C-alpha positions in Angstrom: 29.8 41.3 -70.9 28.2 42.4 -74.2 25.0 40.6 -75.3 23.9 40.8 -78.9 22.0 38.2 -81.4 25.2 36.2 -81.6 25.7 33.3 -79.5 22.3 33.3 -78.1 21.3 30.0 -77.9 22.0 27.5 -75.0 22.2 23.8 -74.1 19.6 22.2 -72.5 22.1 20.2 -70.2 23.8 23.0 -69.2 24.1 22.8 -65.2 21.7 24.4 -62.9 24.9 26.1 -61.2 27.4 27.9 -63.2 30.1 30.3 -62.2 29.4 33.2 -64.4 26.1 35.4 -64.3 26.8 37.2 -67.7 26.2 34.8 -70.4 24.6 36.4 -73.6 21.1 36.5 -74.1 18.3 38.1 -76.4 15.7 40.3 -74.8 13.8 43.5 -75.6 12.1 43.7 -72.3 14.6 46.1 -71.1 14.8 49.9 -70.9 16.3 51.9 -73.4 19.2 52.8 -71.0 19.9 49.1 -70.6 18.8 47.7 -73.8 20.7 49.9 -76.1 23.1 52.4 -74.0 25.0 54.0 -77.0 22.4 54.3 -79.6 21.3 58.0 -78.6 25.1 58.8 -79.9 24.3 57.6 -83.2 28.4 56.4 -83.7 29.6 59.6 -82.0 32.1 59.1 -79.1 30.5 60.7 -75.9 32.3 63.3 -74.0 35.1 62.1 -71.6 36.9 63.6 -68.6 40.7 64.5 -69.0 41.4 61.8 -66.3 40.0 59.1 -68.9 41.9 60.6 -71.7 45.0 60.8 -69.9 44.7 57.1 -69.1 44.2 55.7 -72.5 46.7 58.0 -73.9 49.3 55.7 -72.0 49.7 53.0 -74.8 50.6 49.5 -73.7 53.0 47.3 -74.9 50.8 44.7 -77.3 52.1 41.5 -77.6 50.8 37.8 -78.6 51.8 34.8 -76.1 51.4 31.2 -77.3 49.5 28.4 -74.7 48.1 25.3 -75.6 48.8 26.0 -79.4 46.7 29.5 -79.1 47.7 33.0 -79.5 46.9 35.0 -76.9 46.5 38.9 -76.7 48.6 40.7 -73.9 48.6 44.2 -73.2 51.4 45.3 -70.9 52.4 48.5 -68.9 55.1 49.6 -66.7 58.8 48.6 -66.4 60.1 44.9 -66.0 61.6 44.2 -62.5 58.6 45.7 -60.9 55.9 43.3 -59.0 53.6 41.9 -61.4 49.7 42.4 -61.7 47.6 40.1 -64.2 44.4 41.6 -64.9 41.4 39.5 -66.3 38.4 40.2 -68.2 34.7 39.0 -68.0 32.9 37.0 -70.3 32.9 37.8 -74.4 34.9 40.9 -73.2 38.5 41.8 -74.1 42.3 43.1 -72.6 41.1 46.8 -73.2 38.4 46.4 -70.5 41.4 47.3 -68.4 43.1 49.9 -70.4 41.8 53.0 -68.4 42.2 51.1 -65.4 45.8 49.9 -65.8 48.0 52.9 -66.3 47.0 54.1 -62.6 49.2 51.1 -61.4 52.0 51.6 -64.1 54.4 53.4 -61.9 54.8 50.8 -59.4 53.9 47.4 -61.0 54.5 45.6 -64.5 50.9 45.4 -65.2 49.2 42.9 -68.0 45.9 42.5 -69.1 44.9 39.4 -71.4 42.6 38.3 -73.6 40.8 34.8 -72.5 40.9 32.5 -75.6 38.0 33.3 -77.9 37.7 36.7 -77.0 39.3 39.8 -78.2 42.3 39.5 -80.5 43.2 36.2 -79.0 42.7 32.7 -81.1 39.4 30.7 -81.1 39.7 27.4 -79.8 37.7 24.0 -80.9 37.3 23.4 -77.0 37.3 25.7 -74.0 37.8 24.6 -70.5 38.4 26.2 -66.8 41.1 23.7 -66.3 43.2 25.4 -69.2 43.0 29.1 -67.6 45.8 28.6 -65.0 48.2 27.3 -67.5 47.1 30.1 -70.1 47.4 32.6 -67.4 51.0 31.5 -65.9 52.2 31.6 -70.0 50.8 35.1 -70.1 52.2 36.4 -67.1 55.8 35.2 -67.8 56.3 36.1 -71.1 55.5 39.4 -70.0 57.7 39.8 -67.0 55.2 39.5 -64.4 57.4 37.1 -62.3 60.6 39.0 -62.6 59.7 41.7 -59.7 61.1 39.3 -56.9 57.8 38.0 -55.9 54.7 36.5 -57.4 52.0 38.2 -59.3 48.8 39.1 -57.9 45.9 38.1 -60.4 42.8 40.4 -60.7 39.6 39.3 -62.4 36.0 40.6 -63.1 33.2 38.4 -63.1 33.7 35.6 -65.6 37.8 36.3 -65.3 36.9 36.2 -61.4 35.5 32.6 -61.4 38.9 32.0 -63.6 41.1 33.3 -61.1 39.4 31.4 -58.3 39.7 28.4 -59.7 43.4 29.2 -60.6 44.0 29.8 -56.8 42.2 27.1 -55.8 44.2 24.8 -57.8 47.6 26.2 -58.6 48.1 28.6 -55.4 51.8 28.5 -56.4 51.3 30.6 -59.3 50.3 33.8 -57.6 50.9 36.0 -54.3 47.2 36.7 -54.0 44.0 37.1 -55.9 41.4 40.2 -56.1 38.1 38.9 -57.4 35.9 41.7 -58.9 32.1 41.5 -58.6 32.5 37.5 -59.0 29.6 35.1 -58.3 28.6 31.4 -58.5 25.0 30.7 -59.2 23.1 30.6 -62.6 21.5 33.8 -64.5 18.7 35.6 -62.9 14.7 34.2 -63.8 14.7 36.5 -66.4 17.4 35.2 -68.4 16.6 31.7 -67.7 12.9 32.0 -69.1 14.3 33.7 -72.5 17.1 31.0 -72.4 14.2 28.1 -72.3 12.1 30.3 -75.1 15.5 30.4 -77.6 16.2 26.5 -77.0 13.0 25.9 -78.2 13.4 28.0 -81.2 16.9 26.6 -82.2 16.4 22.8 -80.9 15.9 21.3 -84.7 19.2 23.3 -86.2 21.6 20.6 -86.9 25.0 22.6 -86.0 25.6 24.5 -83.1 28.1 26.7 -84.9 27.0 30.3 -86.1 28.4 33.0 -88.0 28.9 36.3 -86.2 26.2 39.0 -87.5 27.8 41.5 -89.5 26.5 45.0 -89.2 26.6 47.6 -92.1 28.1 50.5 -90.2 30.0 51.2 -86.6 26.7 53.2 -85.8 24.6 50.1 -86.2 27.2 48.0 -84.1 27.6 50.1 -81.4 23.9 50.7 -81.0 23.4 46.7 -80.2 26.2 47.0 -77.5 24.9 46.0 -74.0 25.7 44.7 -71.0 25.1 41.3 -69.1 23.9 41.2 -66.6 22.0 43.8 -67.9 22.5 47.2 -66.5 23.0 50.6 -67.4 26.2 51.9 -68.4 27.0 54.2 -65.5 29.7 56.2 -67.6 28.8 56.3 -71.3 32.3 57.2 -72.4 33.6 53.9 -70.8 31.2 51.9 -72.5 32.0 53.4 -76.0 35.4 52.7 -75.3 34.8 49.3 -74.8 32.3 48.9 -77.3 34.5 50.1 -80.2 37.5 47.5 -79.2 34.7 44.6 -79.0 34.5 45.1 -82.9 36.2 43.9 -85.9 36.1 44.2 -89.5 34.3 41.5 -91.4 32.7 40.9 -95.1 29.2 41.7 -95.5 27.1 38.8 -96.0 25.9 40.3 -99.6 29.5 40.4 -100.8 29.3 44.5 -101.1 31.9 45.2 -98.9 33.0 45.4 -95.0 31.1 45.7 -92.2 31.5 45.6 -88.3 31.5 42.0 -86.3 32.0 41.2 -82.6 35.5 39.9 -81.9 34.5 37.0 -79.6 33.9 33.4 -80.5 30.0 33.3 -81.0 30.2 29.5 -80.1 32.1 29.7 -77.2 29.3 28.4 -75.1 28.7 25.2 -77.0 32.4 24.5 -76.9 32.8 25.1 -73.2 33.9 21.8 -71.4 32.4 22.2 -67.9 34.5 19.2 -66.3 36.1 20.3 -63.3 34.4 23.6 -63.2 33.2 23.4 -59.5 35.4 23.2 -56.9 35.9 20.4 -54.9 33.8 19.8 -51.6 36.2 20.6 -48.9 38.4 22.6 -50.8 40.8 24.8 -48.6 41.7 28.2 -50.4 45.1 29.1 -49.2 46.1 31.9 -51.5 45.0 35.7 -49.9 42.0 36.5 -51.5 39.9 39.8 -51.5 36.3 40.3 -53.1 35.5 43.6 -54.4 31.8 44.0 -55.5 29.6 46.8 -56.7 26.6 47.7 -54.1 23.7 47.3 -56.5 25.4 44.2 -58.4 22.4 41.6 -59.3 24.7 39.0 -58.5 25.5 40.0 -54.8 22.0 40.8 -54.2 21.3 37.1 -55.0 24.2 36.0 -52.9 22.8 38.1 -49.9 19.4 36.5 -50.1 21.1 32.8 -49.9 22.4 31.7 -52.9 25.4 29.5 -52.6 28.9 30.7 -52.7 32.5 28.9 -52.7 34.2 31.9 -51.3 36.0 31.4 -48.0 33.8 32.7 -45.1 36.6 34.6 -43.6 37.4 36.5 -47.0 37.6 40.3 -46.8 35.0 42.0 -49.2 35.0 45.7 -50.2 31.6 47.2 -51.5 31.7 49.6 -54.1 29.1 52.4 -53.6 26.6 53.3 -56.4 27.8 50.5 -58.8 26.2 47.6 -60.5 28.1 44.6 -62.0 30.5 46.2 -64.0 32.5 48.5 -61.5 35.1 49.5 -64.3 32.2 51.2 -66.1 30.2 52.5 -63.0 32.7 53.7 -60.6 36.2 53.4 -62.4 38.4 55.5 -60.2 36.8 53.8 -57.1 37.6 50.5 -58.4 41.0 52.1 -58.9 41.4 53.4 -55.3 40.2 50.1 -53.7 42.6 48.1 -55.6 45.4 50.6 -54.7 44.7 50.4 -51.0 44.5 46.8 -51.0 48.0 46.5 -52.7 49.5 48.8 -50.0 48.5 46.9 -47.3 47.8 43.5 -48.2 48.5 40.5 -47.8 50.2 41.7 -44.8 52.6 38.3 -45.1 52.6 35.8 -48.2 55.6 33.9 -49.7 57.2 35.4 -52.9 
């Protein structure tokens, strides 16, 4: 969800169709509000409304859960014994992308937001795979008490995380009661991203290794000025983008040894380490998990699907449109997203096995 100089190159043999549209890339051909939405604030926090300040004041339980030899970050709200919700973020993001959404559900649910392996404060791996997500998700959900409410949890995933939830629902439907996907697409990147990707592939063709260190910025102001969203879009609410960006950073030694600076927390080599085996669903796969898709009316992912791009969603799947929102609905229309999820959980699924 965040683009920067780190981790920009692509492998030439990547498949034409992939289950994410937010892979990082580097481009200067973007308007300022898209290229650097936080630069104008010069490191200061943008003003935020009271509802947002109240939400983030509800601090979660922060813990780590081990899965497949990796420690995964988990943030949890609400009491054990209530129905569970598992929240999954998008590419290059982290569990705090849901920190101002989850508190709205904590009175009625046990809610956990997890950081995927290689992102947030979760450990990095030598290899990443879509097929590992179902195991990771269940480990986090069980360790944080999401199965203790008398019913299985509902999984909710945004973008790349929505793709992970979709495949978990398809392959291990017994893990969850239902799945809510938030602006999730199955096509490859847009043409301008493909063109930039090809250009950068030519630039790095003779580099003998795919391992690249994360860039370290001397100040938090400099780091925040480089934060931007993928797919490219304005940050609908700067106070949300700033909150997310600050929690995307960690302290790191400066290259010249003069002290510490700031670096992004995700693994910059994740895309080179990603095993795409089994990433695409089998032909004719029947989805039995109750599933809903919430999407932004202005999302480029949805626009491409409406233009005829292939989708693996069930043909009769319920879809909910959020007006005046791009791909990152929790940034553009966070309260509308809360309202949509609340309405769904109140009335849907009508019947499902525990």
